[in-house]
C-alpha positions in Angstrom: 87.4 -39.8 4.9 84.3 -38.6 6.8 81.7 -40.9 8.4 79.2 -39.9 5.8 81.5 -41.2 3.0 81.3 -44.6 4.7 77.6 -44.5 5.3 75.5 -46.7 3.0 72.5 -45.9 1.0 69.7 -48.1 2.4 67.0 -49.3 0.1 63.9 -51.4 0.8 62.8 -54.1 -1.6 59.6 -56.1 -1.6 59.3 -57.5 -5.1 57.1 -54.6 -6.4 57.9 -52.5 -9.5 58.3 -49.5 -7.3 60.8 -51.2 -5.2 62.8 -52.3 -8.3 62.8 -48.7 -9.5 63.9 -47.5 -6.0 66.8 -50.1 -6.1 67.9 -48.9 -9.6 67.9 -45.3 -8.4 69.8 -46.1 -5.2 72.4 -48.1 -7.1 73.0 -45.1 -9.5 73.4 -42.8 -6.5 75.8 -45.3 -4.7 77.9 -45.5 -7.9 78.0 -41.7 -8.2 78.9 -41.2 -4.5 81.2 -44.3 -4.3 79.4 -45.6 -1.2 78.0 -49.0 -0.3 74.4 -49.9 -0.5 72.3 -52.0 2.0 69.4 -53.8 0.3 66.8 -54.5 3.0 63.9 -56.9 2.7 61.5 -57.5 5.5 59.2 -60.4 6.0 56.4 -60.8 8.5 53.9 -63.6 9.4 50.8 -62.1 10.8 50.6 -63.0 14.5 46.8 -63.5 14.2 47.6 -66.3 11.7 50.2 -67.8 14.1 47.7 -67.9 16.9 45.0 -69.7 14.9 47.2 -72.6 13.6 49.1 -75.3 15.3 52.6 -74.4 16.5 54.3 -76.8 14.0 52.2 -75.3 11.1 53.0 -71.8 12.3 56.7 -72.6 12.3 56.4 -74.0 8.8 54.5 -71.0 7.6 57.1 -68.7 9.0 59.9 -70.6 7.3 58.0 -70.4 4.0 57.4 -66.7 4.4 61.1 -66.1 5.2 62.2 -68.2 2.2 59.9 -66.4 -0.1 61.2 -63.0 1.0 64.8 -64.3 0.7 64.0 -65.1 -2.9 62.6 -61.6 -3.4 65.8 -60.1 -1.9 68.1 -62.3 -4.0 66.3 -61.6 -7.2 66.2 -57.9 -6.6 70.0 -57.7 -5.9 71.2 -60.3 -8.4 72.1 -57.7 -11.1 73.5 -55.0 -8.8 77.1 -54.4 -9.9 79.7 -51.7 -9.5 78.9 -51.0 -5.8 79.5 -52.8 -2.5 76.2 -54.5 -1.6 75.0 -55.9 1.7 71.8 -57.9 1.6 69.7 -57.9 4.8 66.7 -60.1 5.4 64.9 -59.3 8.6 61.5 -60.2 10.3 59.2 -57.6 11.7 57.4 -54.3 11.0 58.7 -53.1 7.6 58.2 -49.4 8.4 60.0 -49.4 11.8 62.8 -51.7 10.6 63.6 -49.6 7.5 63.8 -46.5 9.7 65.9 -48.3 12.3 68.2 -49.8 9.6 68.8 -46.4 8.1 69.7 -44.6 11.3 73.3 -44.1 10.2 72.6 -44.1 6.5 73.4 -41.5 3.9 69.9 -41.9 2.4 66.9 -44.2 2.7 65.3 -45.1 -0.6 61.9 -46.7 -0.8 59.4 -47.2 -3.6 55.9 -45.8 -3.6 53.6 -48.8 -4.4 50.5 -46.5 -4.7 47.9 -48.7 -3.1 45.4 -45.8 -3.1 43.8 -43.8 -0.3 41.6 -46.6 1.2 44.4 -49.2 1.4 46.8 -46.6 2.7 44.3 -45.7 5.4 43.9 -49.3 6.4 47.5 -50.5 6.0 49.5 -47.4 6.4 52.1 -46.1 4.0 55.6 -47.3 4.4 57.0 -44.4 2.4 55.0 -41.9 4.4 56.2 -43.4 7.7 59.8 -43.3 6.5 59.6 -39.7 5.3 58.2 -38.6 8.7 60.3 -40.8 11.0 63.7 -41.4 9.4 66.7 -39.5 10.7 68.4 -39.4 7.3 67.1 -38.0 4.0 64.4 -40.2 2.4 63.9 -40.6 -1.4 60.5 -42.1 -2.5 60.7 -43.5 -6.1 57.6 -44.1 -8.0 57.6 -46.9 -10.6 56.9 -45.8 -14.1 53.2 -46.5 -14.9 52.8 -49.3 -17.4 50.3 -48.3 -20.1 48.8 -50.3 -22.8 49.9 -49.3 -26.3 47.2 -47.4 -28.1 47.0 -45.4 -31.3 48.7 -42.1 -30.7 46.6 -39.0 -31.5 48.5 -35.9 -32.6 48.6 -33.3 -29.9 47.3 -29.8 -30.5 50.2 -27.3 -30.5 50.7 -25.7 -27.1 50.6 -22.0 -26.9 52.3 -20.3 -23.9 50.0 -18.7 -21.5 50.5 -16.5 -18.4 52.1 -18.0 -15.4 50.2 -17.4 -12.2 
């Protein structure tokens, strides 16, 4: 058995629809490859917030943030079956920790939350960081767009045209 056969697929979850889609995709791959899966959830309390509130309140806020993210992790992984699962809850910078946790992984799988160009510019893109900085292959899974049902209009028949 090679080292790669023992290497897990690492997937980041944050409670978003894109993360749920990424987890589903990662589980299917883990089943197909007969490898374990590490489900990673990262929490972080902004240090600016910590600095502006009393130490006891900051500790309480950190405990609440950690507990909330633990719930996200537990809910995300509750229905995962058929593969060996390791749940990891960690505090810090999500981008850096996902890359670090996937150092010896077979794959790193993340969702694309699609905040848009302005938010991405201000917040940075976790998926983009992972694609550029991870040492293993990275798969970015986009959640299916939810559309409101509407009356379907018949489509005009397509005629093949030239391929350029």
